[in-house]
Biopython code that builds the backbone (N, CA, C, O; Angstrom):
import numpy as np
from Bio.PDB.StructureBuilder import StructureBuilder

atoms = [
    (1, "MET", "N", (10.158, -17.648, 3.068)),
    (1, "MET", "CA", (9.158, -16.758, 2.504)),
    (1, "MET", "C", (7.826, -17.013, 3.218)),
    (1, "MET", "O", (7.383, -18.156, 3.331)),
    (2, "ARG", "N", (7.221, -15.978, 3.678)),
    (2, "ARG", "CA", (5.959, -16.053, 4.405)),
    (2, "ARG", "C", (4.798, -16.160, 3.410)),
    (2, "ARG", "O", (4.740, -15.433, 2.418)),
    (3, "ASN", "N", (3.894, -17.068, 3.695)),
    (3, "ASN", "CA", (2.704, -17.194, 2.857)),
    (3, "ASN", "C", (1.529, -16.595, 3.616)),
    (3, "ASN", "O", (1.044, -17.194, 4.576)),
    (4, "HIS", "N", (1.075, -15.443, 3.208)),
    (4, "HIS", "CA", (0.002, -14.747, 3.904)),
    (4, "HIS", "C", (-1.350, -15.291, 3.475)),
    (4, "HIS", "O", (-1.610, -15.536, 2.297)),
    (5, "HIS", "N", (-2.192, -15.467, 4.471)),
    (5, "HIS", "CA", (-3.533, -15.987, 4.228)),
    (5, "HIS", "C", (-4.384, -14.948, 3.488)),
    (5, "HIS", "O", (-3.981, -13.801, 3.296)),
    (6, "ILE", "N", (-5.539, -15.384, 3.094)),
    (6, "ILE", "CA", (-6.476, -14.474, 2.430)),
    (6, "ILE", "C", (-7.013, -13.504, 3.469)),
    (6, "ILE", "O", (-7.459, -13.913, 4.542)),
    (7, "LEU", "N", (-6.969, -12.233, 3.149)),
    (7, "LEU", "CA", (-7.420, -11.201, 4.075)),
    (7, "LEU", "C", (-8.914, -10.945, 3.893)),
    (7, "LEU", "O", (-9.391, -10.847, 2.762)),
    (8, "PRO", "N", (-9.651, -10.837, 4.991)),
    (8, "PRO", "CA", (-11.091, -10.584, 4.884)),
    (8, "PRO", "C", (-11.380, -9.155, 4.439)),
    (8, "PRO", "O", (-10.610, -8.235, 4.715)),
    (9, "TYR", "N", (-12.497, -8.989, 3.752)),
    (9, "TYR", "CA", (-12.921, -7.642, 3.362)),
    (9, "TYR", "C", (-14.437, -7.620, 3.213)),
    (9, "TYR", "O", (-15.077, -8.644, 2.972)),
    (10, "SER", "N", (-14.981, -6.439, 3.361)),
    (10, "SER", "CA", (-16.432, -6.275, 3.258)),
    (10, "SER", "C", (-16.834, -6.029, 1.805)),
    (10, "SER", "O", (-16.009, -5.598, 1.000)),
    (11, "PRO", "N", (-18.089, -6.296, 1.464)),
    (11, "PRO", "CA", (-18.567, -5.977, 0.114)),
    (11, "PRO", "C", (-18.417, -4.488, -0.210)),
    (11, "PRO", "O", (-18.121, -4.129, -1.350)),
    (12, "ALA", "N", (-18.620, -3.629, 0.778)),
    (12, "ALA", "CA", (-18.480, -2.184, 0.543)),
    (12, "ALA", "C", (-17.037, -1.829, 0.201)),
    (12, "ALA", "O", (-16.796, -0.998, -0.674)),
    (13, "ALA", "N", (-16.067, -2.456, 0.891)),
    (13, "ALA", "CA", (-14.654, -2.199, 0.595)),
    (13, "ALA", "C", (-14.302, -2.707, -0.800)),
    (13, "ALA", "O", (-13.555, -2.058, -1.532)),
    (14, "ARG", "N", (-14.842, -3.867, -1.165)),
    (14, "ARG", "CA", (-14.602, -4.407, -2.511)),
    (14, "ARG", "C", (-15.122, -3.447, -3.577)),
    (14, "ARG", "O", (-14.431, -3.172, -4.558)),
    (15, "ASP", "N", (-16.324, -2.943, -3.388)),
    (15, "ASP", "CA", (-16.911, -2.022, -4.361)),
    (15, "ASP", "C", (-16.116, -0.722, -4.444)),
    (15, "ASP", "O", (-15.886, -0.193, -5.531)),
    (16, "LEU", "N", (-15.699, -0.213, -3.282)),
    (16, "LEU", "CA", (-14.895, 1.010, -3.259)),
    (16, "LEU", "C", (-13.566, 0.789, -3.965)),
    (16, "LEU", "O", (-13.110, 1.657, -4.709)),
    (17, "SER", "N", (-12.937, -0.364, -3.741)),
    (17, "SER", "CA", (-11.646, -0.636, -4.385)),
    (17, "SER", "C", (-11.779, -0.639, -5.905)),
    (17, "SER", "O", (-10.887, -0.164, -6.609)),
    (18, "ARG", "N", (-12.868, -1.163, -6.403)),
    (18, "ARG", "CA", (-13.094, -1.177, -7.859)),
    (18, "ARG", "C", (-13.226, 0.239, -8.411)),
    (18, "ARG", "O", (-12.697, 0.553, -9.478)),
    (19, "ARG", "N", (-13.940, 1.091, -7.669)),
    (19, "ARG", "CA", (-14.087, 2.489, -8.107)),
    (19, "ARG", "C", (-12.750, 3.224, -8.042)),
    (19, "ARG", "O", (-12.416, 3.987, -8.949)),
    (20, "LEU", "N", (-11.991, 2.998, -6.980)),
    (20, "LEU", "CA", (-10.711, 3.694, -6.818)),
    (20, "LEU", "C", (-9.702, 3.286, -7.891)),
    (20, "LEU", "O", (-8.900, 4.111, -8.328)),
    (21, "ARG", "N", (-9.733, 2.029, -8.316)),
    (21, "ARG", "CA", (-8.819, 1.579, -9.371)),
    (21, "ARG", "C", (-9.040, 2.336, -10.671)),
    (21, "ARG", "O", (-8.117, 2.497, -11.469)),
    (22, "LYS", "N", (-10.259, 2.796, -10.878)),
    (22, "LYS", "CA", (-10.576, 3.531, -12.106)),
    (22, "LYS", "C", (-10.190, 5.005, -12.036)),
    (22, "LYS", "O", (-10.169, 5.685, -13.062)),
    (23, "ASN", "N", (-9.883, 5.506, -10.842)),
    (23, "ASN", "CA", (-9.562, 6.926, -10.659)),
    (23, "ASN", "C", (-8.329, 7.122, -9.784)),
    (23, "ASN", "O", (-8.428, 7.731, -8.719)),
    (24, "PRO", "N", (-7.173, 6.621, -10.207)),
    (24, "PRO", "CA", (-5.979, 6.767, -9.369)),
    (24, "PRO", "C", (-5.480, 8.215, -9.345)),
    (24, "PRO", "O", (-5.729, 8.995, -10.264)),
    (25, "THR", "N", (-4.771, 8.542, -8.271)),
    (25, "THR", "CA", (-4.147, 9.864, -8.190)),
    (25, "THR", "C", (-2.886, 9.869, -9.051)),
    (25, "THR", "O", (-2.406, 8.818, -9.477)),
    (26, "LYS", "N", (-2.370, 11.044, -9.296)),
    (26, "LYS", "CA", (-1.136, 11.181, -10.074)),
    (26, "LYS", "C", (0.013, 10.428, -9.393)),
    (26, "LYS", "O", (0.805, 9.760, -10.058)),
    (27, "ALA", "N", (0.096, 10.540, -8.071)),
    (27, "ALA", "CA", (1.161, 9.856, -7.329)),
    (27, "ALA", "C", (0.988, 8.338, -7.390)),
    (27, "ALA", "O", (1.977, 7.612, -7.495)),
    (28, "GLU", "N", (-0.245, 7.852, -7.326)),
    (28, "GLU", "CA", (-0.480, 6.409, -7.424)),
    (28, "GLU", "C", (-0.087, 5.875, -8.797)),
    (28, "GLU", "O", (0.491, 4.793, -8.898)),
    (29, "ILE", "N", (-0.389, 6.613, -9.839)),
    (29, "ILE", "CA", (0.014, 6.207, -11.193)),
    (29, "ILE", "C", (1.530, 6.149, -11.294)),
    (29, "ILE", "O", (2.086, 5.190, -11.829)),
    (30, "LYS", "N", (2.194, 7.170, -10.781)),
    (30, "LYS", "CA", (3.660, 7.221, -10.837)),
    (30, "LYS", "C", (4.260, 6.042, -10.060)),
    (30, "LYS", "O", (5.179, 5.382, -10.544)),
    (31, "PHE", "N", (3.741, 5.783, -8.861)),
    (31, "PHE", "CA", (4.252, 4.683, -8.042)),
    (31, "PHE", "C", (4.049, 3.345, -8.759)),
    (31, "PHE", "O", (4.972, 2.535, -8.831)),
    (32, "TRP", "N", (2.856, 3.114, -9.284)),
    (32, "TRP", "CA", (2.545, 1.877, -10.004)),
    (32, "TRP", "C", (3.524, 1.663, -11.159)),
    (32, "TRP", "O", (4.101, 0.585, -11.299)),
    (33, "ASN", "N", (3.707, 2.691, -11.980)),
    (33, "ASN", "CA", (4.609, 2.582, -13.131)),
    (33, "ASN", "C", (6.055, 2.391, -12.701)),
    (33, "ASN", "O", (6.799, 1.638, -13.329)),
    (34, "LEU", "N", (6.449, 3.063, -11.640)),
    (34, "LEU", "CA", (7.806, 2.942, -11.120)),
    (34, "LEU", "C", (8.091, 1.505, -10.681)),
    (34, "LEU", "O", (9.114, 0.930, -11.051)),
    (35, "VAL", "N", (7.203, 0.943, -9.908)),
    (35, "VAL", "CA", (7.400, -0.417, -9.402)),
    (35, "VAL", "C", (7.302, -1.436, -10.531)),
    (35, "VAL", "O", (8.104, -2.369, -10.593)),
    (36, "LYS", "N", (6.332, -1.269, -11.421)),
    (36, "LYS", "CA", (6.164, -2.220, -12.519)),
    (36, "LYS", "C", (7.361, -2.230, -13.473)),
    (36, "LYS", "O", (7.664, -3.262, -14.072)),
    (37, "SER", "N", (8.038, -1.097, -13.617)),
    (37, "SER", "CA", (9.193, -1.033, -14.518)),
    (37, "SER", "C", (10.505, -1.351, -13.795)),
    (37, "SER", "O", (11.575, -1.301, -14.401)),
    (38, "SER", "N", (10.425, -1.674, -12.514)),
    (38, "SER", "CA", (11.631, -1.970, -11.736)),
    (38, "SER", "C", (11.967, -3.461, -11.825)),
    (38, "SER", "O", (11.269, -4.240, -12.474)),
    (39, "ASP", "N", (13.050, -3.824, -11.157)),
    (39, "ASP", "CA", (13.452, -5.230, -11.115)),
    (39, "ASP", "C", (13.102, -5.870, -9.766)),
    (39, "ASP", "O", (13.759, -6.821, -9.343)),
    (40, "LEU", "N", (12.079, -5.356, -9.096)),
    (40, "LEU", "CA", (11.713, -5.868, -7.773)),
    (40, "LEU", "C", (11.123, -7.275, -7.809)),
    (40, "LEU", "O", (11.166, -7.985, -6.805)),
    (41, "ASN", "N", (10.579, -7.682, -8.936)),
    (41, "ASN", "CA", (10.022, -9.029, -9.080)),
    (41, "ASN", "C", (8.966, -9.328, -8.007)),
    (41, "ASN", "O", (9.066, -10.313, -7.274)),
    (42, "ILE", "N", (7.956, -8.456, -7.934)),
    (42, "ILE", "CA", (6.868, -8.619, -6.971)),
    (42, "ILE", "C", (5.526, -8.523, -7.692)),
    (42, "ILE", "O", (5.426, -7.972, -8.789)),
    (43, "VAL", "N", (4.512, -9.065, -7.056)),
    (43, "VAL", "CA", (3.142, -8.884, -7.525)),
    (43, "VAL", "C", (2.549, -7.777, -6.668)),
    (43, "VAL", "O", (2.397, -7.929, -5.456)),
    (44, "LEU", "N", (2.221, -6.679, -7.300)),
    (44, "LEU", "CA", (1.700, -5.503, -6.610)),
    (44, "LEU", "C", (0.213, -5.372, -6.913)),
    (44, "LEU", "O", (-0.184, -5.242, -8.071)),
    (45, "ARG", "N", (-0.598, -5.407, -5.870)),
    (45, "ARG", "CA", (-2.049, -5.239, -6.029)),
    (45, "ARG", "C", (-2.407, -3.785, -5.780)),
    (45, "ARG", "O", (-1.918, -3.180, -4.826)),
    (46, "ARG", "N", (-3.254, -3.220, -6.624)),
    (46, "ARG", "CA", (-3.720, -1.834, -6.450)),
    (46, "ARG", "C", (-5.058, -1.832, -5.733)),
    (46, "ARG", "O", (-5.902, -2.700, -5.958)),
    (47, "GLN", "N", (-5.240, -0.843, -4.866)),
    (47, "GLN", "CA", (-6.517, -0.623, -4.181)),
    (47, "GLN", "C", (-7.065, -1.938, -3.620)),
    (47, "GLN", "O", (-8.117, -2.428, -4.032)),
    (48, "MET", "N", (-6.325, -2.479, -2.682)),
    (48, "MET", "CA", (-6.638, -3.784, -2.088)),
    (48, "MET", "C", (-7.621, -3.636, -0.929)),
    (48, "MET", "O", (-7.318, -2.945, 0.045)),
    (49, "PRO", "N", (-8.796, -4.273, -1.014)),
    (49, "PRO", "CA", (-9.733, -4.210, 0.111)),
    (49, "PRO", "C", (-9.264, -5.112, 1.257)),
    (49, "PRO", "O", (-8.885, -6.264, 1.047)),
    (50, "ILE", "N", (-9.299, -4.559, 2.467)),
    (50, "ILE", "CA", (-8.983, -5.315, 3.682)),
    (50, "ILE", "C", (-9.945, -4.826, 4.766)),
    (50, "ILE", "O", (-10.026, -3.628, 5.036)),
    (51, "LEU", "N", (-10.667, -5.751, 5.377)),
    (51, "LEU", "CA", (-11.707, -5.405, 6.357)),
    (51, "LEU", "C", (-12.695, -4.436, 5.708)),
    (51, "LEU", "O", (-13.250, -4.727, 4.648)),
    (52, "ASP", "N", (-12.911, -3.287, 6.342)),
    (52, "ASP", "CA", (-13.824, -2.278, 5.783)),
    (52, "ASP", "C", (-13.069, -1.169, 5.069)),
    (52, "ASP", "O", (-13.626, -0.102, 4.813)),
    (53, "TYR", "N", (-11.810, -1.415, 4.749)),
    (53, "TYR", "CA", (-10.930, -0.375, 4.228)),
    (53, "TYR", "C", (-10.343, -0.778, 2.879)),
    (53, "TYR", "O", (-10.525, -1.902, 2.411)),
    (54, "VAL", "N", (-9.638, 0.165, 2.270)),
    (54, "VAL", "CA", (-8.915, -0.098, 1.028)),
    (54, "VAL", "C", (-7.527, 0.510, 1.180)),
    (54, "VAL", "O", (-7.396, 1.702, 1.459)),
    (55, "VAL", "N", (-6.484, -0.310, 0.996)),
    (55, "VAL", "CA", (-5.119, 0.218, 1.011)),
    (55, "VAL", "C", (-4.698, 0.486, -0.424)),
    (55, "VAL", "O", (-5.150, -0.192, -1.347)),
    (56, "ASP", "N", (-3.833, 1.472, -0.611)),
    (56, "ASP", "CA", (-3.439, 1.874, -1.964)),
    (56, "ASP", "C", (-2.788, 0.732, -2.740)),
    (56, "ASP", "O", (-3.140, 0.473, -3.890)),
    (57, "PHE", "N", (-1.831, 0.049, -2.096)),
    (57, "PHE", "CA", (-1.118, -1.060, -2.744)),
    (57, "PHE", "C", (-0.861, -2.150, -1.714)),
    (57, "PHE", "O", (-0.799, -1.883, -0.514)),
    (58, "TYR", "N", (-0.712, -3.381, -2.195)),
    (58, "TYR", "CA", (-0.455, -4.499, -1.290)),
    (58, "TYR", "C", (0.434, -5.516, -1.984)),
    (58, "TYR", "O", (0.230, -5.847, -3.152)),
    (59, "ILE", "N", (1.433, -6.009, -1.242)),
    (59, "ILE", "CA", (2.323, -7.066, -1.724)),
    (59, "ILE", "C", (2.076, -8.281, -0.835)),
    (59, "ILE", "O", (2.556, -8.335, 0.297)),
    (60, "LYS", "N", (1.334, -9.248, -1.345)),
    (60, "LYS", "CA", (0.931, -10.413, -0.553)),
    (60, "LYS", "C", (2.129, -11.232, -0.080)),
    (60, "LYS", "O", (2.148, -11.706, 1.056)),
    (61, "GLU", "N", (3.116, -11.398, -0.938)),
    (61, "GLU", "CA", (4.275, -12.236, -0.609)),
    (61, "GLU", "C", (4.878, -11.878, 0.742)),
    (61, "GLU", "O", (5.280, -12.766, 1.494)),
    (62, "VAL", "N", (4.945, -10.599, 1.055)),
    (62, "VAL", "CA", (5.563, -10.157, 2.312)),
    (62, "VAL", "C", (4.560, -9.501, 3.260)),
    (62, "VAL", "O", (4.939, -9.016, 4.326)),
    (63, "GLY", "N", (3.287, -9.486, 2.879)),
    (63, "GLY", "CA", (2.258, -8.912, 3.742)),
    (63, "GLY", "C", (2.440, -7.430, 3.994)),
    (63, "GLY", "O", (2.286, -6.961, 5.121)),
    (64, "LEU", "N", (2.772, -6.688, 2.936)),
    (64, "LEU", "CA", (3.078, -5.261, 3.065)),
    (64, "LEU", "C", (2.043, -4.405, 2.352)),
    (64, "LEU", "O", (1.833, -4.529, 1.145)),
    (65, "ALA", "N", (1.399, -3.530, 3.126)),
    (65, "ALA", "CA", (0.495, -2.524, 2.562)),
    (65, "ALA", "C", (1.292, -1.245, 2.365)),
    (65, "ALA", "O", (2.088, -0.861, 3.221)),
    (66, "ILE", "N", (1.076, -0.595, 1.241)),
    (66, "ILE", "CA", (1.774, 0.656, 0.933)),
    (66, "ILE", "C", (0.733, 1.735, 0.727)),
    (66, "ILE", "O", (-0.191, 1.582, -0.071)),
    (67, "GLU", "N", (0.894, 2.823, 1.453)),
    (67, "GLU", "CA", (-0.023, 3.949, 1.356)),
    (67, "GLU", "C", (0.716, 5.153, 0.801)),
    (67, "GLU", "O", (1.834, 5.456, 1.217)),
    (68, "ILE", "N", (0.084, 5.834, -0.139)),
    (68, "ILE", "CA", (0.603, 7.076, -0.702)),
    (68, "ILE", "C", (-0.251, 8.188, -0.099)),
    (68, "ILE", "O", (-1.420, 8.349, -0.448)),
    (69, "ASP", "N", (0.347, 8.944, 0.803)),
    (69, "ASP", "CA", (-0.396, 9.944, 1.573)),
    (69, "ASP", "C", (-0.330, 11.323, 0.956)),
    (69, "ASP", "O", (0.747, 11.838, 0.655)),
    (70, "GLY", "N", (-1.494, 11.909, 0.775)),
    (70, "GLY", "CA", (-1.595, 13.301, 0.355)),
    (70, "GLY", "C", (-1.605, 14.195, 1.579)),
    (70, "GLY", "O", (-1.364, 13.737, 2.696)),
    (71, "LYS", "N", (-1.882, 15.457, 1.369)),
    (71, "LYS", "CA", (-1.979, 16.388, 2.485)),
    (71, "LYS", "C", (-3.334, 16.212, 3.145)),
    (71, "LYS", "O", (-4.362, 16.131, 2.472)),
    (72, "TYR", "N", (-3.323, 16.153, 4.457)),
    (72, "TYR", "CA", (-4.580, 16.030, 5.184)),
    (72, "TYR", "C", (-4.447, 16.649, 6.562)),
    (72, "TYR", "O", (-3.346, 16.953, 7.020)),
    (73, "HIS", "N", (-5.555, 16.827, 7.197)),
    (73, "HIS", "CA", (-5.589, 17.460, 8.508)),
    (73, "HIS", "C", (-5.488, 16.407, 9.616)),
    (73, "HIS", "O", (-5.472, 15.208, 9.338)),
    (74, "ASP", "N", (-5.421, 16.864, 10.880)),
    (74, "ASP", "CA", (-5.233, 15.967, 12.021)),
    (74, "ASP", "C", (-6.314, 14.892, 12.118)),
    (74, "ASP", "O", (-6.017, 13.752, 12.473)),
    (75, "HIS", "N", (-7.545, 15.237, 11.812)),
    (75, "HIS", "CA", (-8.639, 14.270, 11.899)),
    (75, "HIS", "C", (-8.379, 13.075, 10.972)),
    (75, "HIS", "O", (-8.588, 11.928, 11.368)),
    (76, "GLN", "N", (-7.933, 13.334, 9.762)),
    (76, "GLN", "CA", (-7.639, 12.253, 8.819)),
    (76, "GLN", "C", (-6.471, 11.412, 9.321)),
    (76, "GLN", "O", (-6.465, 10.192, 9.155)),
    (77, "PHE", "N", (-5.482, 12.059, 9.932)),
    (77, "PHE", "CA", (-4.335, 11.336, 10.471)),
    (77, "PHE", "C", (-4.801, 10.337, 11.534)),
    (77, "PHE", "O", (-4.352, 9.191, 11.550)),
    (78, "LEU", "N", (-5.699, 10.772, 12.417)),
    (78, "LEU", "CA", (-6.211, 9.892, 13.471)),
    (78, "LEU", "C", (-7.020, 8.737, 12.885)),
    (78, "LEU", "O", (-6.909, 7.602, 13.350)),
    (79, "GLU", "N", (-7.824, 9.019, 11.877)),
    (79, "GLU", "CA", (-8.587, 7.949, 11.214)),
    (79, "GLU", "C", (-7.646, 6.936, 10.568)),
    (79, "GLU", "O", (-7.869, 5.728, 10.660)),
    (80, "ASP", "N", (-6.590, 7.433, 9.911)),
    (80, "ASP", "CA", (-5.619, 6.542, 9.276)),
    (80, "ASP", "C", (-4.921, 5.666, 10.309)),
    (80, "ASP", "O", (-4.675, 4.487, 10.055)),
    (81, "ALA", "N", (-4.599, 6.231, 11.470)),
    (81, "ALA", "CA", (-3.921, 5.472, 12.524)),
    (81, "ALA", "C", (-4.828, 4.352, 13.049)),
    (81, "ALA", "O", (-4.368, 3.233, 13.278)),
    (82, "THR", "N", (-6.101, 4.652, 13.235)),
    (82, "THR", "CA", (-7.064, 3.642, 13.695)),
    (82, "THR", "C", (-7.203, 2.534, 12.657)),
    (82, "THR", "O", (-7.169, 1.350, 12.990)),
    (83, "ARG", "N", (-7.356, 2.924, 11.422)),
    (83, "ARG", "CA", (-7.499, 1.989, 10.301)),
    (83, "ARG", "C", (-6.269, 1.095, 10.203)),
    (83, "ARG", "O", (-6.383, -0.124, 10.079)),
    (84, "GLN", "N", (-5.087, 1.717, 10.259)),
    (84, "GLN", "CA", (-3.843, 0.962, 10.167)),
    (84, "GLN", "C", (-3.729, -0.031, 11.323)),
    (84, "GLN", "O", (-3.322, -1.175, 11.119)),
    (85, "GLY", "N", (-4.081, 0.393, 12.519)),
    (85, "GLY", "CA", (-4.019, -0.493, 13.680)),
    (85, "GLY", "C", (-4.901, -1.721, 13.522)),
    (85, "GLY", "O", (-4.491, -2.828, 13.870)),
    (86, "ARG", "N", (-6.101, -1.537, 13.004)),
    (86, "ARG", "CA", (-7.014, -2.673, 12.788)),
    (86, "ARG", "C", (-6.441, -3.646, 11.754)),
    (86, "ARG", "O", (-6.521, -4.863, 11.919)),
    (87, "ILE", "N", (-5.870, -3.099, 10.702)),
    (87, "ILE", "CA", (-5.313, -3.958, 9.648)),
    (87, "ILE", "C", (-4.041, -4.654, 10.136)),
    (87, "ILE", "O", (-3.807, -5.815, 9.803)),
    (88, "GLU", "N", (-3.229, -3.964, 10.912)),
    (88, "GLU", "CA", (-2.001, -4.574, 11.434)),
    (88, "GLU", "C", (-2.302, -5.767, 12.340)),
    (88, "GLU", "O", (-1.478, -6.675, 12.450)),
    (89, "LYS", "N", (-3.455, -5.781, 12.983)),
    (89, "LYS", "CA", (-3.835, -6.927, 13.823)),
    (89, "LYS", "C", (-3.983, -8.201, 13.001)),
    (89, "LYS", "O", (-3.964, -9.301, 13.553)),
    (90, "LEU", "N", (-4.130, -8.062, 11.690)),
    (90, "LEU", "CA", (-4.199, -9.217, 10.786)),
    (90, "LEU", "C", (-2.809, -9.680, 10.351)),
    (90, "LEU", "O", (-2.684, -10.649, 9.603)),
    (91, "GLY", "N", (-1.767, -8.990, 10.817)),
    (91, "GLY", "CA", (-0.400, -9.343, 10.444)),
    (91, "GLY", "C", (0.150, -8.564, 9.270)),
    (91, "GLY", "O", (1.253, -8.847, 8.802)),
    (92, "VAL", "N", (-0.596, -7.591, 8.788)),
    (92, "VAL", "CA", (-0.157, -6.772, 7.654)),
    (92, "VAL", "C", (0.790, -5.694, 8.166)),
    (92, "VAL", "O", (0.527, -5.058, 9.187)),
    (93, "ARG", "N", (1.879, -5.496, 7.457)),
    (93, "ARG", "CA", (2.824, -4.423, 7.781)),
    (93, "ARG", "C", (2.518, -3.239, 6.880)),
    (93, "ARG", "O", (1.929, -3.405, 5.812)),
    (94, "PHE", "N", (2.912, -2.051, 7.302)),
    (94, "PHE", "CA", (2.637, -0.842, 6.531)),
    (94, "PHE", "C", (3.910, -0.101, 6.177)),
    (94, "PHE", "O", (4.905, -0.140, 6.901)),
    (95, "MET", "N", (3.847, 0.570, 5.047)),
    (95, "MET", "CA", (4.883, 1.499, 4.614)),
    (95, "MET", "C", (4.159, 2.676, 3.994)),
    (95, "MET", "O", (3.233, 2.496, 3.203)),
    (96, "ARG", "N", (4.581, 3.886, 4.354)),
    (96, "ARG", "CA", (3.907, 5.093, 3.863)),
    (96, "ARG", "C", (4.899, 5.989, 3.140)),
    (96, "ARG", "O", (6.043, 6.164, 3.562)),
    (97, "PHE", "N", (4.417, 6.552, 2.031)),
    (97, "PHE", "CA", (5.170, 7.558, 1.289)),
    (97, "PHE", "C", (4.259, 8.751, 1.078)),
    (97, "PHE", "O", (3.042, 8.601, 0.967)),
    (98, "SER", "N", (4.843, 9.923, 1.023)),
    (98, "SER", "CA", (4.042, 11.108, 0.718)),
    (98, "SER", "C", (3.902, 11.238, -0.796)),
    (98, "SER", "O", (4.729, 10.732, -1.554)),
    (99, "ASN", "N", (2.850, 11.918, -1.220)),
    (99, "ASN", "CA", (2.692, 12.225, -2.646)),
    (99, "ASN", "C", (3.940, 12.911, -3.171)),
    (99, "ASN", "O", (4.441, 12.570, -4.243)),
    (100, "ASP", "N", (4.444, 13.890, -2.405)),
    (100, "ASP", "CA", (5.616, 14.653, -2.839)),
    (100, "ASP", "C", (6.823, 13.758, -3.055)),
    (100, "ASP", "O", (7.545, 13.921, -4.039)),
    (101, "ASP", "N", (7.055, 12.804, -2.142)),
    (101, "ASP", "CA", (8.198, 11.904, -2.313)),
    (101, "ASP", "C", (8.057, 11.059, -3.576)),
    (101, "ASP", "O", (9.017, 10.897, -4.330)),
    (102, "VAL", "N", (6.874, 10.530, -3.803)),
    (102, "VAL", "CA", (6.656, 9.692, -4.995)),
    (102, "VAL", "C", (6.869, 10.507, -6.266)),
    (102, "VAL", "O", (7.486, 10.032, -7.220)),
    (103, "LEU", "N", (6.360, 11.722, -6.274)),
    (103, "LEU", "CA", (6.445, 12.552, -7.478)),
    (103, "LEU", "C", (7.820, 13.177, -7.679)),
    (103, "LEU", "O", (8.252, 13.366, -8.816)),
    (104, "ASN", "N", (8.514, 13.499, -6.586)),
    (104, "ASN", "CA", (9.769, 14.252, -6.704)),
    (104, "ASN", "C", (11.027, 13.453, -6.391)),
    (104, "ASN", "O", (12.122, 13.855, -6.785)),
    (105, "GLN", "N", (10.894, 12.337, -5.696)),
    (105, "GLN", "CA", (12.057, 11.509, -5.357)),
    (105, "GLN", "C", (11.744, 10.029, -5.617)),
    (105, "GLN", "O", (11.891, 9.196, -4.723)),
    (106, "PRO", "N", (11.322, 9.711, -6.817)),
    (106, "PRO", "CA", (10.848, 8.345, -7.076)),
    (106, "PRO", "C", (11.903, 7.269, -6.850)),
    (106, "PRO", "O", (11.566, 6.170, -6.407)),
    (107, "PHE", "N", (13.156, 7.550, -7.137)),
    (107, "PHE", "CA", (14.167, 6.505, -6.985)),
    (107, "PHE", "C", (14.518, 6.261, -5.524)),
    (107, "PHE", "O", (14.899, 5.149, -5.160)),
    (108, "LYS", "N", (14.396, 7.277, -4.688)),
    (108, "LYS", "CA", (14.550, 7.081, -3.242)),
    (108, "LYS", "C", (13.402, 6.224, -2.716)),
    (108, "LYS", "O", (13.617, 5.322, -1.906)),
    (109, "VAL", "N", (12.191, 6.505, -3.174)),
    (109, "VAL", "CA", (11.024, 5.707, -2.787)),
    (109, "VAL", "C", (11.244, 4.249, -3.185)),
    (109, "VAL", "O", (10.999, 3.344, -2.387)),
    (110, "LEU", "N", (11.697, 4.023, -4.397)),
    (110, "LEU", "CA", (11.935, 2.661, -4.879)),
    (110, "LEU", "C", (13.019, 1.969, -4.057)),
    (110, "LEU", "O", (12.876, 0.797, -3.710)),
    (111, "ASP", "N", (14.100, 2.680, -3.741)),
    (111, "ASP", "CA", (15.165, 2.107, -2.907)),
    (111, "ASP", "C", (14.648, 1.752, -1.517)),
    (111, "ASP", "O", (14.955, 0.681, -0.993)),
    (112, "ASP", "N", (13.859, 2.651, -0.918)),
    (112, "ASP", "CA", (13.290, 2.384, 0.407)),
    (112, "ASP", "C", (12.372, 1.165, 0.365)),
    (112, "ASP", "O", (12.394, 0.335, 1.273)),
    (113, "LEU", "N", (11.570, 1.061, -0.685)),
    (113, "LEU", "CA", (10.671, -0.078, -0.836)),
    (113, "LEU", "C", (11.464, -1.371, -0.992)),
    (113, "LEU", "O", (11.136, -2.380, -0.367)),
    (114, "LYS", "N", (12.492, -1.347, -1.809)),
    (114, "LYS", "CA", (13.321, -2.539, -2.012)),
    (114, "LYS", "C", (13.934, -3.000, -0.697)),
    (114, "LYS", "O", (13.935, -4.195, -0.398)),
    (115, "CYS", "N", (14.458, -2.063, 0.091)),
    (115, "CYS", "CA", (15.047, -2.408, 1.393)),
    (115, "CYS", "C", (14.015, -3.052, 2.310)),
    (115, "CYS", "O", (14.313, -4.038, 2.984)),
    (116, "ARG", "N", (12.814, -2.506, 2.338)),
    (116, "ARG", "CA", (11.755, -3.042, 3.207)),
    (116, "ARG", "C", (11.328, -4.434, 2.750)),
    (116, "ARG", "O", (11.108, -5.316, 3.580)),
    (117, "ILE", "N", (11.210, -4.637, 1.453)),
    (117, "ILE", "CA", (10.846, -5.960, 0.935)),
    (117, "ILE", "C", (11.931, -6.975, 1.285)),
    (117, "ILE", "O", (11.625, -8.081, 1.732)),
    (118, "ASP", "N", (13.194, -6.605, 1.084)),
    (118, "ASP", "CA", (14.304, -7.504, 1.421)),
    (118, "ASP", "C", (14.287, -7.855, 2.906)),
    (118, "ASP", "O", (14.517, -9.003, 3.287)),
    (119, "GLU", "N", (14.015, -6.859, 3.730)),
    (119, "GLU", "CA", (13.928, -7.046, 5.179)),
    (119, "GLU", "C", (12.820, -8.050, 5.530)),
    (119, "GLU", "O", (13.028, -8.955, 6.337)),
    (120, "LEU", "N", (11.659, -7.882, 4.925)),
    (120, "LEU", "CA", (10.532, -8.766, 5.218)),
    (120, "LEU", "C", (10.736, -10.168, 4.644)),
    (120, "LEU", "O", (10.284, -11.149, 5.235)),
    (121, "ARG", "N", (11.396, -10.268, 3.526)),
    (121, "ARG", "CA", (11.679, -11.592, 2.950)),
    (121, "ARG", "C", (12.635, -12.376, 3.838)),
    (121, "ARG", "O", (12.581, -13.605, 3.884)),
    (122, "ALA", "N", (13.510, -11.663, 4.542)),
    (122, "ALA", "CA", (14.511, -12.302, 5.395)),
    (122, "ALA", "C", (13.920, -12.816, 6.710)),
    (122, "ALA", "O", (14.549, -13.614, 7.405)),
    (123, "THR", "N", (12.714, -12.360, 7.050)),
    (123, "THR", "CA", (12.129, -12.783, 8.340)),
    (123, "THR", "C", (11.282, -14.028, 8.192)),
    (123, "THR", "O", (10.721, -14.513, 9.175)),
]
sb = StructureBuilder()
sb.init_structure("model")
sb.init_model(0)
sb.init_chain("A")
sb.init_seg("    ")
for serial, (resi, resn, name, xyz) in enumerate(atoms, 1):
    if name == "N":
        sb.init_residue(resn, " ", resi, " ")
    sb.init_atom(name, np.array(xyz, "f"), 0.0, 1.0, " ", f" {name:<3s}", serial, name[0])
structure = sb.get_structure()
């Protein structure tokens, strides 16, 4: 089992994470409840500040950031790629789900997450 170090974050990211925790999206609420009611046996952090950013969810045990993506344009996609690249340099892995998948195929999302966690635990 990998023990991930404490990830750095800015005061602005910390403040933003606190605000975001108070206003989750419908998909984030569904994902949170789905994982919390599952048998995954993980500690899931919501709106985790890392560097100057905030990831939707984070599992420290395996160093996995989980993003629930809504609809966005190409510019947002490029910003997300840059952000993800900076965070990955810290050793954080990413997994992305669409809002639609979380809302309409929650058990597939949970199965995919379980497989990824098992994969990371094995390394």
